[in-house]
C-alpha positions in Angstrom: -124.0 12.5 -126.1 -123.0 13.5 -122.5 -125.2 16.6 -122.7 -128.2 14.4 -123.8 -127.5 12.0 -121.0 -127.5 14.8 -118.5 -130.9 16.0 -119.9 -132.3 12.5 -119.7 -131.2 12.4 -116.0 -132.7 15.8 -115.3 -136.1 14.9 -116.8 -136.1 11.7 -114.7 -135.2 13.4 -111.5 -138.1 15.9 -112.1 -140.4 12.9 -112.5 -141.0 13.7 -116.2 -140.1 10.2 -117.6 -142.3 10.9 -120.7 -140.0 13.7 -121.8 -137.0 11.5 -121.0 -138.4 8.8 -123.3 -139.1 11.4 -126.0 -135.5 12.5 -125.7 -134.3 8.9 -126.2 -136.2 8.8 -129.5 -134.6 12.2 -130.5 -131.1 10.8 -129.7 -131.9 7.8 -131.9 -132.8 10.1 -134.8 -129.8 12.4 -134.5 -127.0 9.9 -133.3 -128.3 6.5 -134.4 -128.9 5.2 -130.9 -128.6 6.3 -127.2 -125.9 4.7 -125.1 -126.5 2.4 -122.2 -126.2 5.2 -119.6 -129.3 6.9 -121.0 -131.3 3.7 -121.1 -130.3 2.7 -117.6 -131.3 6.1 -116.3 -134.8 5.9 -117.8 -135.3 2.2 -116.7 -134.2 3.0 -113.2 -136.6 5.9 -112.7 -139.5 4.0 -114.3 -138.9 1.1 -111.8 -138.7 3.5 -108.9 -142.0 5.0 -110.0 -143.5 1.4 -110.1 -143.9 1.6 -113.9 -142.3 -1.8 -114.3 -144.1 -2.7 -117.6 -142.9 0.5 -119.1 -139.4 -0.3 -117.9 -139.5 -3.7 -119.6 -140.6 -2.1 -122.8 -137.6 0.3 -122.7 -135.4 -2.7 -121.9 -136.8 -4.5 -125.0 -136.1 -1.5 -127.2 -132.6 -1.2 -125.8 -131.8 -4.8 -126.6 -133.4 -4.4 -130.1 -130.9 -1.6 -130.7 -128.2 -4.1 -130.0 -127.2 -2.5 -126.7 -126.0 -5.2 -124.2 -127.5 -4.6 -120.7 -125.1 -4.6 -117.8 -125.5 -5.3 -114.1 -126.9 -1.8 -113.5 -129.7 -2.5 -116.0 -130.7 -5.8 -114.3 -130.4 -4.4 -110.8 -132.9 -1.7 -111.6 -135.3 -4.2 -113.2 -134.9 -6.6 -110.3 -135.6 -3.8 -107.8 -138.6 -2.8 -109.8 -140.0 -6.3 -109.8 -139.4 -6.6 -106.1 -141.2 -3.3 -105.4 -144.3 -4.7 -107.0 -144.0 -8.1 -105.2 -143.1 -9.9 -108.4 -140.7 -12.3 -106.8 -140.8 -14.8 -109.6 -140.1 -12.2 -112.2 -137.2 -10.9 -110.2 -135.8 -14.4 -109.9 -136.2 -14.9 -113.7 -134.2 -11.7 -114.3 -131.5 -12.9 -112.0 -131.3 -16.2 -113.9 -131.3 -14.4 -117.2 -128.4 -12.1 -116.3 -126.4 -15.1 -115.1 -127.1 -17.0 -118.3 -125.9 -14.0 -120.3 -122.6 -14.0 -118.3 -123.5 -10.8 -116.5 -122.1 -11.2 -113.0 -124.5 -10.2 -110.2 -123.0 -7.9 -107.6 -123.8 -7.3 -103.9 -126.7 -4.9 -104.8 -128.4 -7.6 -107.0 -128.5 -10.1 -104.1 -129.2 -7.5 -101.4 -132.4 -6.3 -103.2 -133.6 -9.9 -103.7 -132.8 -10.9 -100.1 -134.6 -7.8 -98.7 -137.7 -8.7 -100.7 -137.7 -12.3 -99.5 -137.3 -11.3 -95.9 -140.1 -8.8 -96.1 -142.4 -11.5 -97.4 -141.4 -13.8 -94.6 -139.4 -16.2 -96.9 -136.4 -16.1 -94.7 -135.3 -19.6 -95.5 -135.2 -18.7 -99.2 -133.4 -15.5 -98.4 -130.7 -17.5 -96.4 -130.2 -19.8 -99.4 -129.7 -16.8 -101.6 -127.3 -15.3 -99.0 -125.3 -18.6 -99.2 -125.4 -18.5 -103.0 -124.0 -14.9 -102.9 -121.1 -15.8 -100.6 -120.3 -19.0 -102.6 -119.8 -16.7 -105.7 -117.2 -14.8 -103.7 -119.5 -11.8 -103.2 -119.0 -10.3 -99.8 -122.4 -9.3 -98.2 -122.8 -5.7 -97.2 -124.5 -4.3 -94.2 -127.8 -4.0 -96.2 -127.8 -7.7 -96.9 -127.1 -8.6 -93.3 -129.7 -6.1 -92.0 -132.3 -7.7 -94.3 -131.6 -11.2 -93.0 -131.4 -10.0 -89.4 -134.7 -8.2 -89.7 -136.3 -11.3 -91.3 -135.1 -13.6 -88.5 -136.3 -11.2 -85.8 -139.8 -11.0 -87.4 -139.9 -14.8 -87.0 -138.9 -14.5 -83.3 -135.4 -15.9 -84.0 -133.5 -13.1 -82.4 -130.7 -15.4 -81.1 -129.9 -16.4 -84.6 -130.1 -12.8 -85.6 -127.6 -11.9 -82.9 -125.3 -14.6 -84.2 -125.3 -12.9 -87.6 -124.3 -9.6 -85.9 -121.2 -11.4 -84.5 -120.5 -12.8 -87.9 -120.7 -9.3 -89.5 -118.2 -8.0 -87.0 -115.8 -11.0 -87.6 -115.9 -10.3 -91.3 -115.1 -6.6 -90.7 -118.5 -5.5 -91.9 -119.5 -2.6 -89.6 -123.1 -2.8 -88.3 -125.0 0.5 -88.4 -127.8 2.0 -86.4 -130.4 0.0 -88.3 -128.6 -3.3 -87.4 -128.8 -2.5 -83.7 -132.2 -1.0 -83.9 -133.7 -4.1 -85.5 -132.1 -6.4 -82.8 -133.1 -4.0 -79.9 -136.7 -3.9 -81.1 -136.9 -7.7 -81.4 -135.4 -8.3 -77.9 -137.7 -5.7 -76.4 -140.8 -7.4 -78.0 -139.6 -10.6 -76.3 -139.8 -8.8 -72.9 -136.0 -9.0 -72.5 -135.4 -5.3 -71.7 -132.1 -5.9 -69.9 -130.7 -7.7 -73.0 -131.9 -4.8 -75.1 -130.0 -2.3 -72.9 -126.8 -4.5 -73.2 -127.1 -4.2 -77.0 -127.7 -0.5 -76.7 -124.5 -0.1 -74.6 -122.6 -2.1 -77.2 -123.9 0.1 -79.9 -122.8 3.3 -78.0 -119.4 1.7 -77.3 -118.9 1.2 -81.1 -119.6 4.9 -81.7 -122.9 4.3 -83.4 -125.3 7.1 -82.6 -128.9 5.9 -81.8 -131.8 7.4 -83.6 -135.5 7.9 -82.8 -136.3 4.4 -83.9 -133.8 2.9 -81.4 -135.2 5.0 -78.5 -138.8 4.2 -79.5 -138.0 0.5 -79.3 -136.4 0.9 -75.9 -139.2 3.0 -74.5 -141.7 0.5 -75.8 -139.7 -2.3 -74.2 -139.6 -0.5 -70.8 -143.3 0.1 -71.0 -144.0 -3.5 -71.9 -142.6 -4.7 -68.5 -144.2 -1.8 -66.6 -141.0 0.2 -66.1 -142.6 3.5 -66.9 -139.9 5.5 -64.9 -137.2 4.0 -67.1 -139.3 4.8 -70.1 -139.5 8.4 -69.0 -135.7 8.5 -68.3 -135.1 7.3 -71.8 -137.4 10.0 -73.2 -135.4 12.6 -71.3 -132.1 11.1 -72.5 -133.1 11.2 -76.2 -134.1 14.8 -75.8 -130.7 15.6 -74.2 -129.0 13.9 -77.2 -131.0 16.2 -79.5 -133.0 13.3 -80.9 -136.5 14.6 -81.2 -139.3 12.3 -80.1 -142.0 11.6 -82.7 -145.7 10.9 -82.3 -145.0 7.2 -81.8 -142.6 7.9 -78.9 -145.2 10.0 -77.1 -148.1 7.7 -77.8 -146.3 4.7 -76.3 -145.6 6.6 -73.1 -149.1 8.0 -72.9 -150.7 4.6 -73.4 -148.5 2.9 -70.8 -149.1 5.6 -68.1 -152.8 5.4 -68.8 -152.9 1.6 -68.4 -151.0 2.0 -65.1 -153.8 4.3 -64.0 -151.5 7.3 -64.1 -153.6 9.4 -66.4 -152.6 12.7 -64.9 -148.9 12.0 -65.6 -150.0 11.0 -69.1 -151.6 14.4 -69.5 -148.2 15.9 -68.6 -146.6 13.9 -71.5 -149.3 15.2 -73.9 -148.6 18.8 -72.8 -144.9 18.2 -73.6 -145.9 16.7 -76.9 -148.0 19.7 -77.8 -145.1 22.1 -76.8 -142.8 20.1 -79.2 -145.3 20.9 -82.0 -146.6 17.3 -82.2 -150.4 17.1 -82.6 -152.2 14.4 -80.6 -153.8 11.6 -82.7 -156.9 9.5 -82.2 -154.7 6.9 -80.5 -153.4 9.6 -78.0 -156.9 10.6 -77.1 -158.1 6.9 -77.0 -155.3 6.1 -74.4 -156.3 9.1 -72.2 -160.0 8.2 -72.5 -159.2 4.6 -71.5 -157.1 6.0 -68.5 -160.0 8.1 -67.2 -162.4 5.2 -67.7 -160.1 2.9 -65.8 -160.2 5.3 -62.9 -164.0 5.7 -63.1 -163.5 9.4 -63.9 -166.4 9.5 -66.4 -166.8 13.3 -66.5 -163.1 13.7 -67.4 -163.6 11.0 -70.1 -166.5 13.0 -71.5 -164.3 16.1 -71.5 -161.7 14.2 -73.5 -164.2 13.4 -76.2 -165.2 17.1 -76.4 -161.5 18.1 -76.6 -161.1 15.7 -79.5 -163.9 17.4 -81.4 -162.5 20.9 -80.6 -159.1 19.9 -81.9 -160.5 18.5 -85.2 -159.9 14.9 -84.3 -162.8 12.7 -85.4 -164.1 10.2 -82.9 -164.2 6.6 -84.1 -166.0 3.4 -83.0 -163.1 2.5 -80.6 -163.7 5.8 -78.8 -167.4 5.2 -78.5 -166.9 1.6 -77.4 -164.6 2.7 -74.6 -167.2 5.2 -73.3 -170.1 2.8 -73.8 -168.2 0.2 -71.8 -167.6 2.5 -68.8 -171.3 3.6 -68.8 -172.4 -0.1 -68.8 -170.0 -1.0 -66.0 -171.4 1.8 -63.9 -175.0 0.7 -64.8 -175.7 4.0 -66.6 -177.3 2.2 -69.5 -179.3 5.2 -70.6 -176.2 7.1 -71.4 -174.7 4.1 -73.1 -177.7 3.7 -75.4 -177.6 7.5 -76.1 -174.0 7.1 -77.3 -175.0 4.1 -79.4 -177.6 6.2 -81.2 -175.1 9.1 -81.6 -172.6 6.7 -83.1 -175.1 5.5 -85.6 -176.3 9.0 -86.5 -172.7 9.9 -87.4 -172.6 7.2 -90.0 -170.2 5.0 -88.0 -170.9 1.3 -88.0 -171.2 -0.3 -84.5 -168.9 -3.4 -84.4 -169.2 -6.7 -82.5 -167.6 -5.0 -79.4 -170.3 -2.3 -79.4 -173.2 -4.7 -79.5 -171.6 -7.2 -77.1 -170.9 -4.5 -74.5 -174.5 -3.1 -74.7 -176.0 -6.5 -74.5 -174.0 -7.2 -71.4 -174.9 -3.8 -69.9 -178.6 -4.4 -70.5 -178.5 -7.8 -68.9 -176.6 -6.3 -65.9 -179.6 -4.1 -65.2 -182.2 -6.9 -65.8 -183.3 -5.7 -69.2 -182.8 -9.1 -70.9 -185.7 -8.6 -73.3 -184.0 -5.4 -74.6 -180.7 -7.3 -74.8 -182.4 -10.0 -76.9 -183.9 -7.3 -79.2 -180.5 -5.7 -79.7 -179.1 -9.1 -80.7 -181.8 -9.3 -83.3 -181.0 -5.8 -84.5 -177.3 -6.8 -84.8 -178.3 -9.9 -86.8 -180.3 -7.7 -89.2 -177.2 -5.5 -89.7 -174.0 -6.3 -91.5 -172.4 -7.0 -88.2 -173.0 -10.6 -87.3 -172.7 -11.7 -83.6 -170.0 -14.2 -82.7 -170.1 -16.9 -80.1 -168.9 -14.5 -77.4 -171.8 -12.1 -78.0 -174.2 -15.1 -77.6 -172.4 -16.1 -74.4 -172.9 -12.7 -72.9 -176.6 -12.9 -73.5 -176.7 -16.5 -72.3 -175.0 -15.5 -69.1 -177.3 -12.5 -68.7 -180.4 -14.7 -69.1 -179.0 -17.3 -66.6 -178.1 -14.6 -64.0 -181.6 -13.1 -64.3 -183.3 -16.4 -63.8 -184.5 -16.7 -67.4 -183.5 -20.4 -67.7 -186.1 -21.3 -70.3 -185.0 -18.5 -72.6 -181.4 -19.4 -72.0 -182.0 -23.0 -73.0 -183.8 -21.8 -76.2 -180.8 -19.5 -77.0 -178.4 -22.3 -76.3 -180.2 -24.5 -78.9 -179.9 -21.7 -81.4 -176.2 -21.4 -80.6 -175.6 -25.1 -81.2 -176.9 -24.6 -84.8 -174.6 -21.7 -85.5 -171.4 -22.5 -83.7 -169.2 -25.4 -82.5 -169.6 -24.6 -78.9 -166.7 -24.7 -76.5 -166.6 -25.4 -72.7 -167.4 -21.7 -72.0 -171.0 -21.9 -73.2 -171.6 -25.1 -71.3 -170.2 -23.6 -68.2 -172.7 -20.7 -68.4 -175.7 -22.9 -68.9 -174.8 -25.5 -66.3 -174.2 -22.7 -63.8 -177.7 -21.3 -64.7 -179.2 -24.7 -64.2 -177.7 -25.0 -60.7 -179.0 -21.5 -59.8 -182.5 -22.5 -61.0 -182.4 -25.7 -59.0 -182.3 -28.0 -62.0 -179.9 -30.5 -60.5 -180.6 -33.5 -62.6 -180.4 -31.4 -65.9 -177.1 -29.9 -64.8 -175.7 -33.3 -64.0 -176.9 -34.8 -67.3 -175.4 -32.0 -69.3 -172.1 -32.2 -67.3 -171.8 -36.0 -67.8 -172.5 -35.6 -71.6 -169.6 -33.3 -72.2 -167.1 -36.1 -72.9 -169.3 -37.4 -75.8 -169.0 -33.9 -77.3 -165.2 -34.0 -77.1 -165.2 -31.5 -74.3 -163.1 -31.7 -71.1 -164.5 -29.8 -68.1 -162.2 -27.1 -66.8 -161.6 -26.0 -63.2 -164.4 -23.4 -63.5 -166.9 -26.1 -64.5 -165.9 -28.4 -61.6 -166.1 -25.5 -59.2 -169.7 -24.8 -60.3 -170.7 -28.4 -60.0 -169.0 -28.9 -56.6 -170.6 -25.7 -55.2 -174.0 -26.8 -56.5 -173.7 -30.3 -55.0 -172.6 -29.0 -51.6 -175.4 -26.4 -51.5 -177.8 -29.3 -52.2 -176.2 -31.4 -49.4 -174.8 -34.0 -51.8 -171.4 -34.2 -50.0 -170.4 -37.6 -51.4 -171.0 -36.5 -55.0 -169.0 -33.4 -54.4 -166.0 -35.3 -52.9 -166.2 -37.7 -55.9 -165.9 -34.8 -58.3 -163.0 -33.5 -56.4 -161.2 -36.8 -56.8 -162.2 -36.9 -60.5 -160.5 -33.6 -61.0 -157.2 -35.0 -60.0 -157.7 -38.1 -62.0 -158.4 -36.1 -65.2 -155.4 -33.8 -64.6 -157.6 -30.8 -63.8 -155.8 -29.5 -60.7 -158.1 -27.8 -58.1 -157.4 -24.2 -57.6 -157.8 -21.9 -54.5 -161.5 -21.4 -55.4 -162.1 -25.2 -55.4 -160.6 -25.6 -51.9 -162.4 -22.7 -50.4 -165.8 -23.7 -51.9 -165.3 -27.3 -50.5 -164.2 -26.2 -47.1 -167.2 -23.9 -46.6 -169.6 -26.4 -48.1 -168.3 -29.2 -45.9 -168.5 -27.0 -42.8 -172.1 -26.1 -43.6 -172.9 -29.8 -44.0 -171.3 -30.6 -40.6 -168.3 -32.4 -42.3 -165.7 -30.5 -40.2 -163.2 -33.3 -40.1 -163.1 -33.6 -43.9 -163.0 -29.8 -44.1 -159.9 -29.8 -41.8 -158.2 -32.3 -44.0 -158.8 -30.2 -47.1 -157.6 -27.1 -45.3 -154.3 -28.8 -44.6 -154.1 -29.9 -48.2 -154.9 -26.5 -49.5 -152.2 -24.8 -47.5 -149.6 -27.5 -48.5 -150.4 -26.7 -52.1 -149.7 -23.0 -51.6 -153.3 -21.7 -51.4 -154.8 -19.8 -48.6 -158.3 -19.1 -47.3 -160.3 -16.4 -49.0 -162.3 -13.7 -47.2 -165.5 -15.8 -47.1 -163.7 -18.8 -45.6 -161.9 -16.6 -43.1 -165.2 -14.9 -42.1 -166.7 -18.4 -41.4 -163.6 -19.4 -39.4 -163.7 -16.2 -37.3 -167.5 -16.7 -36.7 -166.9 -20.2 -35.5 -164.2 -19.1 -33.1 -166.5 -16.3 -31.8 -169.3 -18.8 -31.1 -166.9 -21.3 -29.6 -167.9 -23.8 -32.2 -164.6 -24.3 -33.9 -163.7 -27.9 -34.5 -160.0 -28.7 -33.5 -159.4 -30.1 -37.0 -159.9 -26.6 -38.5 -157.4 -24.9 -36.2 -154.5 -25.3 -38.7 -156.5 -23.3 -41.2 -156.4 -20.2 -38.9 -152.8 -20.8 -37.8 -151.4 -21.0 -41.4 -153.6 -18.4 -43.0 -154.3 -15.6 -40.5 
């Protein structure tokens, strides 16, 4: 029988479970019935291969033969159910084994706890954890790691840290995974110093960090802009003979590029290639973004060519990045060429592609083309969202196309529940076009729509009123802001001070200048230019002197 069991195990390890099952039938013919070891071996491998239904069939055959399953049998089945996300079936099997007086062990509970935590059911996992301990089963490091990981995913890293202390107090030694889970969670909270304290504790306990530990720390350092510390950690892991993986390099490259240090990022990529790690689309995307951030369009174009040369397919994100930089530099022809190229390659433009191009067309005054592109987008499978419409609405207002903007606004009202942003844009366009009464009416009707004006809206209204010489109305709105808990910002004060000066209300402008400085704001360049001009002309009112003394 031992020889047959060995053969069953060999077939299973080779992935040939069919031959193993055939062998079970042969054993039955020659010896009467296989023993539990043979059945457990086949059931375990079927479960690992995600052939859970087949495993249940073998289990049924086993019990039909009068062979009583043991904890190993049920652990394999529970693990198989969990792998397929069949939590209810796994729980049924647990209840069944308990009802048959088969005592679950730490593996039984650890498998179930791990599954619950991965599904975000940490509360249920904690209950099972308590049930395990109440049965006198001491949790192992796997069970603790699962609970700690589940808590960290919910952002409850302080509770997870408490469990680490509990582990140690129960003489259960944490491993590298325990610390890596906690370090990753703390880094994601932006608490890099706390993560380094955990890292030091880990080293003191003689637990060697792995690539996952260092990746989390490098990411944590990058998140708070400490790219030098991130580079130091990279060098340290290499010194420890822990080889960085693609994730390690990509995080560093991405951070350096976002800091505008694209040339340093290129150095990291060279090191990456030397280590035999091939750059991915993400690597190239980061470099491309870095060059675009610096306005180095030619280098960005070279990067796209390099991707093709290295067999790395460009995707919509790559095209969107380049289209965006072309639009920002008002090179709309090149942006549209890339759009056509994108489509010719069988790639589907997304909402970002269309929105960027619509904004770019509006920026160069081609509002009709922008409108046509919106219609093309509507005809495609990619439907525009409210932000896309807002971009076109803003473009129409900026280009003095108020009538078209109002028509578009009415269309938007039918499609979306508009927020304050859309109203801000249209009211701003009305002021620009001199439609004072319409702007005031729309503004006053916001409350009936359940909308509260934000500081940007108040600033637009105040500026428009002051430009129109309606000083009293502007001052009333300023007071209204305070009453409605919408605190004026630096822009509010600067707009009002300049507007009041232009309307010969220098005394009131002086009062607001004092109030502005008391609230921690300062004069912007336009206000200071006006102040200097008044001084040069000898026309500075004494009430405005504090502005220069406190700001210059």
